[in-house]
N, C-alpha and C positions, 0 to 999 in steps of 0.2 A: 482469501485464496479460493475457497469453495464458492460455488455459485448458487443462484437462486432461480431454478426453473419456474415456469409460470403455470404449468399444468400438473394436476395430481398424478396423471399417468407418467409424465416425464419425471416427476419427483420419485415415484416408486421405482422407475427403471434406473435412474441415475444416482440415487442416494448411496448405494454400495460403492460406486465408483468415486463419488465425492468424498466419502469417508476415507476410502483407500488413498485418495490423493492427499488428504491432509496428513494421514499417518506416515506415509512413506515406509510402511512396514516396520515401524518402531514405536516405542512408547516415549512419554515425556517425563520419565522419572529422573531422579537426581543422581543415578549411577550410570556408568558407562556400560556398553554392551558386554564388556568382558567382566563385569561384576565389580570393577574398581570403584571406590567412592571418589567422587569428583572433589578435588581439593578447593575448587573455586565455587562451591555452592554458597549462595547468598540467602540467608534466612531473613527475609524482609517482612514476614508476616502475611498470612493469607488475607487478612482484612486490613491491609494498609490504609492509611487515611486518604480520603479523596483529596485531590489537589484543590487548594482554597480558590475561591472565586473573587474577582474584583467587582467593582460597581458597574452597573449598566448605566450608560449616559442617555441623553435625549434621543428619542426615536425608538427606544427599545420595545420589543414585544416579548417580555421575559417568560421563561418557563414558570409553570404554576406551582411547582413543588420541588421534588428531589432533583438534584443536579443531573441533567441528561435524560430525564424521564419524559415520555409522551404517553400519558395514561389513556385508558378507554374513556374516562370522563372528558379528557381533552378532545378526543375525537368526537364524542357525542355533542359537546358544546360548540363544535365548529372551530375550536382553537387550532387544532392540527392542520385544518384546511387553510387557515390564515398563516400558519408558520410561526416559528419562534426566532427571535433575534436579539442579540445583545452586542452593542457596539459594532454592528455590521448592517449593511444594506445591499440588496441585490441591484447590480448595475445592468446586467443583461443575462440572457439565457438562450439556449437552443434546445427546446424541449417540446414534445407534442403535448396536446391538451389531455389526451386520454391514451393510456398505455396498455398494451396487451402483454408483451414480453419484456425483455431487458433492453434498454436504450442507452445505457451508460456502462462503462467497464471499470478497469482497475488502474489505469494510468492516464494522467494529463501531463503533457510536456509542453513547455514554451520554448520557442526559438526565434531569434532575430537574424535574418539573413544578411548577406553582404550589402544589400541595398537598403537595409534598415526596416524592412517589412517585418511585422510582428505576426507570428502564427502560433496556433495551438494544435496539438495532435492528441486525439482522444479515442481510445478503442470504444466500441459501441455495444459490447455485450458482456454480461457476467458468465454466460454459458452459451457458446455457439451451438445451434443456430437460433436461439430464442429471439434474437433481434429481427429475424426475417418476418416475424409476425407483425412488426411495426414498419416494414419496408425499410429497415436499416441493415447495413452490412459493412464489415471491415472497420478500418481506422479512419475516423473523420479528420479532415484537415480544415481548419478554420482560419480565415483572414481576420485578424483581431485589430485592424487599424481603427475600428470603432468598437470598443468593448461593449457598448450598449446594444450593438447589433452584430453578433458574430455571424460571419458569412461562410458557409461551407463551400470550399473551392474544389475539393477533390475527396474521393473515397478510395482508400488503398485496399485492394481486394486480392492481392497476391496471397499465396497459401498461409504464410505466417501472420499476415495482417488480418486475415479472416478470423483467426482464432489465436491471438497472441497471448491469451490468458493474462499473466501478470508480467510479461517480458518486454513490453514496449519501453525503449530507452532512447535518449538522444544525447549526443555529445556536442556541447556548445563549441568547444575548441575544434573538433573534427568536422562539424557540419554534417553528421550522419545520423540517420534514424534507423533503428534496427529492432527486430523482434524474432522470436523463435516460435514455431508452431507448437502450441501446447494445449493442455486441458487440465481439469482438476487432478487427474492421475499423472499421465505423461503423454506427450505427443511425439510424432515421428521426427522432430528435430530439424525441420526445414528452417533455415535462417534467411530472412529477407533483409537486405541492406539498401537504403535509399540515400541519395545525396540531396540534402535540403539547403545547401549553402548558397546557391545562386538565386533561387526563387522558392521560398519555403511554402508558398501557396500551391506549388505544383512539384512535389517531390519526384525525383528521377530514380527509377529502379536500377541498381547497379548489379545486383546478383540475387539469386534465390537458389540455395544449395542445401543438401541434406547433411550438413556438417555439425549440427548441434547435438547429435546423438539422440537425446530425448529433450523434450521441451516442457517448461512450466514457468520458471522465473529467469532472471538474468542479471547481468551487471555489465558495465562498460567502463573502460579506463577514461579518465578525464580528457586525455589527448585524442580519444576516439579511434585508437589503433588496435585495441584488444576488446573483443566481445566474449562474455562468459555466458554459457547456457547451463542453467541449474535445474536439476530434476530431483526433488527430494524423494519421490516415490521409488526411484531406481538408484538413489544414492550416487548419482553421477554429476560431475562438474567438468565442463569442457571449456578450454580457452582457444579462441580463434584469432589469428592475425587478420585484421581487416584494414590494415594500412593502405592496401589497394582494395577498395570495396568491390571492385569488379572480379577480383580473384582472391577471395578469402582462403585461408589455409589453416589446418589444425596445428596447434602448438603443444597442447598438453591435455590429458584427461586424467581425472582422479576420482576416487570413491569418497565423496563427502555428501552428507545429507543436507545439501545446500538449498535453502529457499532463496530469498533475495540476497544480494551481496552488493557492497559498495567498495570502490577502490580508492586508495589514498591518492592525494594529488601527484605524488611522484611515481605512482604505479607499482610500488613495492609491497603494499599490504592489501589484503582482501579482508573485509569485515563481513563475516558470513552469518546470516540468521540460520542457524542449524537446528533441524528438528529432531536430532537424535544424538546419542552418545556423549553427554545428555543433550536435551533440547536447551538452547541458549545461544550465546554468541561465541563464534570461533574466529580467532585472528590467525591468518595465514601469511607467511612470508612468500610472496610470489615474485621476488626480485629477479629470479632467473628467467621467468616468463617475460617480464618487462625488458630484460636485457637481451632477450632473444637468444639465450644460450641453447646449444643443441641438447636435446634430451633434458629439458629443464626439470629441476627438482623443486617441490613445494614443501615447506617446513611449517609445522604447526608451532605457533608462538604461545598461544594460551587458549583456554576455554573458560566460559563463565556460564553459570545457570543461576536461577533464582526460584524461590519456592512458589511464586505465583505464575510460573511459566505455563503457557498453553502451547501455541504454535508460533514460534518466532517468524516474523514476516520479512523484516528488513532492518539493516543496521547501517547508519550513516555517520561517518566521522566528521567532527568539526572542532574548531579551536575557539576558545573564548578567553580573551586577554592573554593569549599565548599558551594557554593550557589545553591539553588534548582530551576530547570527550567523544563518545558515541551516543547517538540517539537511536534507540532500538524500540520496535513495536511488535507486540504479539497480536495474533488474530484469534477470534472466537473464544469460547468458554470450554471448560472441561472440569475434571474432578468428580465425575459421577461414579467413578469406579470402573472396573472392567479393563479390557486390553487396549481401549482406544482413548486418545486424549481429547477428542471432540465430544462435548456434551450438549444435550438439548437443554438450554438454559442452565448450564452447569454452574456450580457454586464458585468456581475459580475462574477469574478473568485476568488474563495477562496484561492487557492494556499496554502502556508504554513506559519507558524509563530513560534516564540519563546515566551513562556509565563513564566513570573517570578512568582514562587509559594513560595517565601520566607515566605509570609503569606498565607497559603493555604486557608484561609477563604476569601481572597481578591486577587485572581490571576489577573494578568494584562499582556496584550500583550506588549512586549517591542521592537519587530522587526518583519519584514516580510521577507519571502523567496519567491520571485516571479520574473517573467521574464517580459520583456517589452510587450510580446504578451498577457499577462494576464491583462493588464491595460485597463480600459474602453475607454480611448482616442484613443487607437490603434485598437479596435475591428472591426471597419468598414473597415479599410485599409486592414486587413488580412482575411476578411470574405470569399473571394473566393479561398483561398489557399487549396490545396488538403487535405481533411479530416476535414476542419474547420467546416463544416456543419453537421458532424455526430452527431446524437442526444445523443449517448453514448460515446462521445469522444471529439474531437476538441481540441483546445489549452487550456489545463487545467492541474492541478495537479492530482496526484492519490495516490502515496505512497512515503513516505520518511523514512529513517532509519539512525541510528547512529552506529558507530563501537564499542562503549563502552558507558556505562552509567556513567562512572566516567571520567571527564575531556576529553570529545570528542573534537576533533579539527575540524571535518568536519561533515556535513550532506549531504547525497546523496539522491536525489529524482528522481523517475521516473515521467516524465512530458509528457503527451500525445502529440504527434507530435514533441515535442522538445527533446526527448531522455533522457539520463541520465545526470542530472545536479548536480554539486558538489559545496557546499558552505563552506567557512571557517567560523567557529563560535567561534574562540578563544575569540573574544569579542562578546558575545551573543547579545548585543544591536546594533551591527554594523556588520552584516554579509557581506561577499563579495563572489560573485560567482567566483571560481578560476579555474574551469575545466568543460568540458562537452564532451559527446560522443553521437552523433546521428548516429546510425548504418547505413551502406550503405543500401539503399532501394532496395529490390529485386523485380523481376517481380512477379506478382500475377495472378493466373488463374482467379479468380473472384474479381472484383474491386468494387462491390456494395454490401452493403452500405459503405464499408471501402476501399477507394482508396489506392493504393500503397503509403505508407508513414510509419512513425514510430508510433508504438503503445506501447511505454514503459509504463507499468502499474504495474510492480511488486515491492514489497518491496525488496530492494537489500540486499545482504550479503557482508561481508568484510573479507579481509585477511590483517590485518594491517602490518604484518611483511614483506609483499611483495608489499604493497600499491595497492592491487587489490580490485576491486568491482565486484561482480557477480550479474547479473540481467537477466531478460527475457523480450523480446519484443513479444507481443502477436502474431504477424504475421510473426516473423522472427526466434525466438528461443532463446537459452541460450548463454550468452556472458560473457567472462572474460575480464575485462578492467583494465589496469594498469594506475594509476595516475602518471604522469611524471613531470619533471622540478621542482621538490620539491614543487609542488602545495599543496600536502597533508603534512602539517607540522607535 
């Protein structure tokens, strides 16, 4: 959620805002703001075991040591420049050879239009306007008919698309692309809506309106008719009717410290990554919004937190063999003490987890998706690795995604410094890391406050028919990665 500016001066100016954006004016303790103990606190152990790894097949360039680590020795030996991979190979990319600012953002979305054209949408910055230094701007639109050579067909530079922060979303069913103007703290809430259904290579702007209240993250109903603008810093969550994308209208506004949120297939539940009261997952009954009742009321179904919680980023529902789960991911590290949950190489890393919601009133964590570099016992050993001390990065999680919400077999996560990580979740209670891709580290013109290393932070997109994953690295660009050796079952 926080970003990585490229200049020391920018860092000094922006760090207070960045931290404020993460905090949302609250802490990440296990009690509510009213002092009540949360009944759904999960004690899963601060040093939970790292997810076990499978075998790397032919063609691998495996990590040299600890799971997820890229050490100074790896950089010195030229191994980081060559990149690390296990059961993956790079198919294509859209990336400059030498980077000054940020050239990749927080979301990659895939969409196939009515004519069968395949497109990718990817925001181009971790913090606007640092991408201007590289002559980049807005949301990139790629023609993906040849994944070995992504072709940029458009740049979307309307207000929200210039700085969508983490809010870029697409509805496959509705054929709409939307975002709210935001930043690490909060933005002015301008919502841009594009029609991508006819020709995804050339999205058509339908409206740009200041209805999002504030901006930072978002959610969209699967049918593409309801857009949610979430701002954790202001504890505001807004629902807009976008069934007519040319004339969006407000439906509801509430006070929830919502980071990202996902909506159930029927539109009746919101699974909210909440950063306060306490930090964790919040399930909301939004059926009256979905039904378009006048003055709709939203009801809290349940809350859940866990003792490794840092900053919950997003929560995505899915079913596996008919059973209901949520895949949730936290960003960054914390636990250094004091009033803020973000730490500089903090001992506590939230990473990701799978939550059983068979009884939605009593959700429970059943497994964790994390690397050895995330565990408290290893934090001191890796503290001097390149990038580990960055206050808005370091070894930590950021975004995860799944290729389908019905019987997904994998989860793919962008984990800062550790690259793209892929987990087999056919048994949700016992995930296994089966593949990874840590892109070759390129030279960087400015190396402070972000030394040359991987800054994988985007929510990835999937092409199951080709076993491809599309994602961006903030300082390196857009990548198409194929999962090999039958690691993606």
